[in-house]
Each structure stands twice: as structure tokens, then as C-alpha cells.
C-alpha positions in Angstrom: 27.1 42.2 24.9 27.1 39.2 22.6 24.6 36.5 22.3 25.6 33.3 24.0 27.0 30.8 21.5 24.7 27.8 21.0 26.3 24.4 21.4 26.2 22.3 18.3 24.7 18.9 19.2 25.0 16.1 16.7 22.3 13.5 16.8 24.1 10.1 16.3 20.9 8.0 16.1 20.1 6.3 12.8 17.9 8.2 10.3 14.7 6.1 10.9 14.9 6.7 14.6 15.5 10.5 14.2 12.5 10.8 11.9 10.3 8.1 13.5 7.2 10.4 13.9 7.3 11.5 10.3 7.7 8.0 9.0 4.9 6.7 11.2 2.5 9.5 10.1 3.4 8.8 6.4 2.9 5.1 6.8 -0.4 5.5 8.6 -1.6 8.0 5.9 -0.7 5.6 3.1 -2.6 2.8 4.7 -5.6 5.0 5.6 -5.8 6.2 2.0 -5.8 2.5 0.8 -8.5 1.6 3.4 -10.7 4.5 2.2 -10.2 3.5 -1.4 -11.1 -0.1 -0.6 -14.3 1.0 1.1 -15.2 3.3 -1.8 -14.6 0.6 -4.4 -16.5 -1.9 -2.2 -19.4 0.6 -1.9 -19.4 1.1 -5.7 -19.5 -2.6 -6.2 -22.4 -3.1 -3.8 -24.4 -0.2 -5.3 -23.7 -1.5 -8.9 -24.8 -5.0 -8.0 -28.1 -4.0 -6.4 -29.1 -0.9 -8.4 -28.5 -2.0 -12.0 -31.0 -3.7 -14.2 -30.1 -6.6 -16.5 -28.3 -5.0 -19.5 -30.1 -4.5 -22.7 -28.7 -5.9 -25.9 -27.6 -2.5 -27.2 -27.0 -0.9 -23.8 -23.2 -1.2 -23.6 -22.9 1.4 -20.9 -25.3 -0.4 -18.6 -23.5 -3.7 -19.2 -20.2 -2.1 -18.3 -21.6 -1.0 -14.9 -23.6 -4.2 -14.4 -22.8 -7.4 -12.7 -19.3 -7.8 -14.1 -18.3 -4.4 -12.7 -19.9 -5.3 -9.4 -18.0 -8.5 -9.0 -14.7 -6.9 -10.0 -15.3 -3.9 -7.7 -16.1 -6.2 -4.8 -13.0 -8.3 -5.4 -10.7 -5.2 -5.7 -12.3 -3.6 -2.6 -11.6 -6.7 -0.6 -8.0 -7.1 -1.9 -7.2 -3.4 -1.1 -9.3 -3.1 2.1 -8.2 -6.1 4.1 -4.5 -5.5 4.0 -5.1 -1.8 4.7 -7.2 -2.7 7.7 -4.4 -5.0 9.0 -1.9 -2.2 8.5 -4.2 0.3 10.3 -4.6 -2.0 13.3 -0.8 -2.6 13.4 -0.2 1.2 13.5 -2.2 1.7 16.7 0.1 3.0 19.3 3.1 3.4 17.0 3.2 7.2 17.1 4.1 7.2 20.8 7.8 8.2 21.2 8.6 5.3 23.5 6.6 2.6 21.7 8.8 -0.4 21.2 9.1 -2.0 17.7 7.8 -5.5 17.8 9.9 -7.0 15.0 13.6 -7.5 15.1 15.8 -5.0 13.2 16.8 -7.6 10.6 13.1 -8.5 9.8 12.2 -4.8 9.6 15.0 -4.2 7.1 14.0 -7.2 5.0 10.4 -6.0 4.9 11.4 -2.5 3.9 13.8 -3.8 1.3 11.1 -6.0 -0.2 8.8 -3.0 -0.4 11.4 -0.8 -2.0 12.4 -3.5 -4.5 8.7 -4.1 -5.4 8.1 -0.4 -6.1 11.3 0.0 -8.1 10.6 -3.1 -10.3 7.0 -1.9 -10.8 8.2 1.6 -11.9 10.8 0.2 -14.3 8.4 -2.4 -15.9 5.4 0.0 -16.1 7.4 2.9 -17.5 9.4 0.9 -20.0 6.9 -1.6 -21.3 3.6 -0.2 -20.2 0.6 1.0 -22.2 0.6 4.1 -24.2 -1.4 5.8 -21.4 1.4 6.9 -19.1 -1.0 8.2 -16.5 -2.4 4.6 -16.0 1.1 3.3 -15.5 1.9 6.1 -13.0 -1.3 5.3 -11.2 -0.4 1.6 -10.9 3.1 2.6 -9.6 1.5 4.9 -7.1 -1.0 2.3 -5.9 1.8 -0.3 -5.4 3.9 2.3 -3.7 1.2 3.3 -1.3 0.5 -0.3 -0.4 4.1 -1.4 -0.2 5.4 1.5 1.9 2.3 1.7 4.1 2.4 -1.9 5.0 6.2 -2.0 5.4 5.9 1.0 7.7 3.2 -0.8 9.7 5.4 -3.8 10.0 8.5 -1.8 10.9 6.9 0.6 13.5 4.1 -1.5 15.1 4.4 -2.2 18.8 2.1 -5.3 18.3 4.0 -8.5 17.4 1.2 -10.4 15.7 -0.1 -7.3 13.8 3.4 -6.4 12.7 3.9 -10.0 11.5 0.6 -9.9 9.6 1.7 -6.6 7.9 5.0 -8.2 6.9 3.2 -11.2 5.4 0.9 -8.7 3.6 4.0 -7.0 2.1 5.3 -10.4 0.9 1.9 -11.3 -0.6 1.7 -7.9 -2.3 5.2 -8.2 -3.7 4.4 -11.7 -5.1 1.0 -10.6 -6.6 2.6 -7.5 -8.1 5.4 -9.4 -9.7 2.9 -11.9 -11.1 0.7 -9.2 -12.5 3.7 -7.4 -14.1 4.9 -10.7 -15.6 1.5 -11.6 -16.9 0.2 -8.2 -18.1 3.3 -6.3 -19.1 6.0 -8.9 -19.9 3.8 -11.8 -21.0 6.0 -14.4 -19.5 3.6 -16.1 -17.1 1.6 -19.2 -18.2 
């Protein structure tokens, strides 16, 4: 007696459709990580703003974690947290197998292409003309990658049209801001 031969079935669906669940989970995880980081930085800023005394003349450590740190942390927390919150709200209901994708295929491809291009340009600029601290450059590339791919996934897989469009706009704003920062800080070409 031999085992029945299994029929070989070839799945002809495009790669993103075959791996939809994995891509949705990955995008949601990236956006959730950014949201948590935004909340943590926001919390550090609030604590630093309210719990520090005015710095002493020779207390450089206290001045580093004083009002300047608080303002910078509040700004960074808002810049990271708001797009992440938009992406998280866009991802609600996206993991259901029959959930429709709100944006057209062309728009989804453009948003994903912008995210990939932003990450590649960031990696090339940071690793070729970055600082001597390679770990900081890799951290910046990772942060841009998390934000770009998370928000692009939210725009691509969201069943909510307005939330998906907001995530797409967030990808565009992130790409523009990233390119401006790279041009200013690493290449020195911006005014």
C-alpha cells in the first residue's frame, strides 16, 4: 500500500495577497512600536519639564535634562506619536482575511515605493556620509524604516478610506522631512 500522492497546487495570487496576514502583523507591530516610543519620549519630556529645578551654573548634567530636553522630548514625542496613532487606527480591521483594501492598487504601490525609496536613500546617506558612530546611523535608518514601512502598510492594507489616505499622507510627509533632515544634517545642501 502506498500513500496517496498529494496534488501540487500552485497559488497564482500576487505575493502581497498570499502573505497578507504576515504583512499586516508586521506593519501593525512597527506602528505600535513607534506609538509606544512616542508615548515614552512624551512621558520623559513631561517628567523632565515638571521635575527639574533650574540648572545651576556648574551643573551641566542638570541643564542637559532641563527645559531644553523637555521641549525637545515633547516635540519628538508628538512627531512620532501622532502618525503612529493614525497608522494604528488605520490598521483596525485589516487582519480580517476578507477585509477590503480602501485605496486603489496604484496608490498603494506608489505609497510603498515612496517608503522603500525613503529607507534606501536614508541608508545610503547615513552609512556613506554619516557620523563616526555607526550605531547612531543604523538607529536613524531603523527609525525611518519602522515609520515608513509601518505607515505604508497601514495605507496599503487599511479597510478605512480616510484613515488609509491619512496614513499615505503621513508617508509623504515623513519622506519629505527625512530628505530635508538628510540634506541639512548629512549633506549640508539645504539653506
